[in-house]
N, C-alpha and C positions, 0 to 999 in steps of 0.2 A: 413403539415407545413402549418399552416396560418399567414397571415400579422396581428398580436398582439402584445402588449404590453405584458409582465411577467414579473416576478422577477424574476434574475437568475436562484434562486435554481429551482422555477417551471418549466423554459424554461427550464433546463439543464437536469434538470431529464429526459421529456419527447425525448429532443435530443437526447441523448445516452440511454436510455433503454425503451424506448416506442415504439411501432409498427413500422418498419422501422428506429428507432433507431439506431446510430452509430456503438454501443455493437452488434446488432444484426445481422449485415456485418460477409460472413461468409470468409474474410477471419482472423475475429479476428485481438486480438491488435497489435500484432507481424505483421503485414504489415504494419501500423502505422507508433510505434517508438519501440525503441527496449533498455530491461532492462536488469538487473543484471541479471536475468534470459538465456535470448540472450544472452549475453555479454560471456560465457564460462558455461561449464558444471562441474566449480569446483565452483559453488554458489549452486547449487544442493547437489553437493558430502557434502558441510561445513552443509546446511540444514539437508541430514543427518546424519553428525556426531552428532548436536544439536539434531536430533531426537532420538538415541542412547542414546544421556546422560540425555534425560528426562526421557526416559523409566527404565535408570540406577536412577537416583531420583527417580522415581517412584514403582521403588523394579520391575518391573515388565517384565514376558517377553512377553506381549499384550499391546500394544499401539496403541492410534490413530493417524493418522498423516489428517487432517484438512487446505487443501489448499484457503484458503477466498480469492474471486473474483481470478478466477484458470484460464480468459485467452481461453486458448483451450487444459486446462490441461501439458501445460508443464514443470512445477514447480512440480506437483507431479507425472509425470512419471521419470523423473530426479532424485529425489530421490532413489524413488523403484528400479529405476537401480543401483543406485550408494550404497543402503546397503550392499549389500556383504563386500566390497571392504571397507566400511566404519565402521565394526563391529558388523552391524547389522541382519549379516547371521541369528541369532537367534532368532529374532524377529518376531513375527505374528503381522502384520500392517493391521490394516483397513483407508483405505484412500477415503477420500473425495474430492470430487473438489466442491464450492462451486461457483455458475458461474448463471447469467439468463440467458443466449445463449442457446440454444439446446446443448444435451452432444455431440461432434465431430465422424465423424471415425474413428474406428482404437484405440482408447481410449485403454489401459490397463483394462481388464476387470475387475482386481481386483480396481478399482476407481470405489464409489458411485459418480452420480453426480446427485447432490442436487441444490435448490435455494437457499437456508437457511442453518447457521451453525447447525449440528444436534446436538439437547439439551442432555448434560449429558456425551460428550466425552474424555476422559480421554487419555494426549497426548499434542502433539504440535498443538498450532494452527498457520498459518504463513499466514501472508496479505502482500503479497510484491505487493507496488505499485495499496492498493486497497483506502486510504482513503483521498488521492488525486483527484479521480475521485469521492467523494460524493457529489453531486451537493448542495449546502451550497447558502443563500445569499449573496450578493454586496451591501455596504455602502459607501456615498460619503458624506460629509461634505460641507454644502452649504455656499452661501456666510456670511452669518450672524453665523456660528459654527454650526447647527443643521446636525445630522446625518440623515442624510435619504436613505431610499429603492435604489437603481439602478432598472430600468425596462426598460430590452432589446425585440427590435421587431421583432421576430423570424426570418423574411426574411431575412435582412440586417444586422443585430446585431447595428444598430443603439442603441444609449442609450438616458433615462433620468431620471432625479432625481423624485422618489415617495415619497411615505408619512413617516414621519420620523419613526427612528427605536426607538420599545416599549420596554417595557414585559422585556421575557428573551434575547431577542436579544440584547437591549441595555445595560442590564448589563454584558451581557459577552464581548462586546465592553469597556465596562469599566473598567473590573476587567483584559482582555486580551492583548487590541488592543486597546489603547487610539488613540482619534484622533490626527492627525499631522497638524488641521488647514484646512479651505476653498482649497477647492481643493485635498484632500487628504482621499485616499480610502483605505475601511479594506475588506478584506473575513471572515462575521460568523463563526467561526469552530464548533457553537452551535451542527447543526448534526453532526457533525465528532466525537464529541467526544461522543454525544448522540451516535452513532452505533459504537463506538468502546466500550463503556460500558457491552452496550447490548453483541455485541461477544464475548468478556470476559467471559461473564454472561455463558454461553453455552460449561463452560471449567469445568468440575464438578473438575479434576486436572490439573496437568502439567504445562503448560508455552505455553503462548499465545505473539507474536512477530508482531508489523506493522512494517515493514522498507518502508519510506517513503522521499523524497527531502523537509525539511521543512524549518523555522523558528520559534526563539523565542522569548517572550519581550523585549522590547530594542532593538532588531533587525528586528520588524517588516520592510517589504519596505511599501515606504509612499504612494507608491500610486496602491498596492498590485502583485497580480503575475497569473491572471486570464490568460491566455492562448486558443491559438485550436493549435493540430497536425494535420495532414493530411500528408500520401507516405512518413514519416519521416523528415516532416517538418515543422516549427512551423509558425502558420498562423493565422488569426485574429478571437477572438472566436466569429462564428455566429451559433447559437442556432437553428442549420435547418438541425440538422445530417448528414451533413456532414464531421466533424470530430472532433476529439476528443474533450471536456472538459476539463483543469483541472486548480486546481491550489496550491501550495503549503500549506503541513500542518502546522498548529501550533500543534506543537507536543508536547509542554509544556504541552497547556490545554486538548489535550489527554489522557498524564498522569496523569493529575490531576481530572478526571472522577471517576479514578478506584486505589483506595488505593495501595502503594505500587510497585507501577511504577520506573524500572527505566531506561534511556536512554543513549545513545554512539553512535559515531558512527561508521559505516559500516566499517571502516579501523580498529577500535578495536573489532568490535564484531567477522571480520571475522579472524583477527589476534590471537582472543583466539580460535578459531575456527582452527590453524592451514594454514591459507590462507594472505601472508604477500610479497609476489609479491619478495622475491629475486631472486638474478640473478644467476644460478652453476656457482660452479668452473670452472672457464678455463682451468684447468687441466684435465677436460674432454675431451674436447674438443679432445684434441688428444690421450686420453685413451680407448675413445666410441664418435666420433662426432657423432653416431646417438642418442648417449643419449643426447646429450649436446644442438643439435639442440631440442628435444623433452623438453628437461626440460624447454630450454631459451623458445619456444611456453608458457609450462606453467604459467611459470615464469611473461610473456607478455600480461597472460587471469588476473593473478594474480594482477599486480600492474594494471590493467585495472579498477579492480573489487575495489582497492581499495587505490584507486588514490586521492588527496588531490584536491578542486574544481570541481570533479567528482564524481561517483558515492562513493568513500571515504568517501565522507562528508555529504550522505547519514542518515536521523536516524535512529534507532534501538528501536522500541519503546518495553518494555520487561515487564511482568507482568508474577509472579511463583503463580500459587495456589496449594495449596498443599489441600490436603481432612480436613486437620483444620480449613485454615483459607482462606474459599471461597471469592468471588470476596460477594464485597460492597452488603446489601441489595438493597442499589438503584438502581445499576446495575442490579440485577436479578430480581428487577422490570417492567424493562422494556423489550417491545417483543422483540422476535433475531431479529439481523439484516437482513437485506436485503442485499442480496450479489450484487455487482455489479463490473466489468471485472475490471481488475487490468491489466497489462503489460504480467502477466506472459509467 
């Protein structure tokens, strides 16, 4: 890393995914933060159930599973393990883990490791906490009311204002994150919209799902959300490769990038997949204490996955793609999305 000034998108791209970048490190994302995948095996079981439903909707016993931003393969491994119990024992699943880091040792040999989502898949494309790690420009409104790109110094994270925001980035801000006045900041989500549209375009039929912490127009934080994480703690964002760099996702903008999107909370999505966090009946404690303790533990994990103010408030962006109604021509014309590690 050099002591130079760059826009946040370029600086984060190098710090996270360049040679020696944060996500190239051997410990992987799980060494620094915990996602729904790590919180409970119930999450992978729910995704397995969703894969079974997707195969049924397609009328096929052969289905693809694409884990986009796979970390070290935790989610795809959990889904394959959960399939028999979730009604998927008869499915022939071709599993892909999409990740820039190298294939981890000991990964299930059924999983194909690749750097980009393969084209033409039929089934479920699932991106858990992937979009928040797609680098993006940061803007700040100066004292005269002009929105300018924020530049960052690689070595220490110091910032300064650069050139005015123009072109497609300015149009994105006007539509999705209007300035709140001098001193306010915004994270320009256009690269994420394009990355998601490109990822969806690789799916010939099935369901594409992006799960992330998010905000919507009208509720944007006035000073943005860019931050860093290291070893389980939130830290000052410095693009030197020493920490994760992340920002909440403007999920409504991503939804508009591909026609036919739906957005709901993780609490709603997991409830539809049978995970509610309800406590087991107390009568079970006297009739079968071991089963009660086991059920209570499961309920606690489910409660964490669906908690208000926590994981339950994450957004689930969903696109159903049928063979007769492929994703938009605009999305199909874009190149395949380059993967970046999530927190799987």
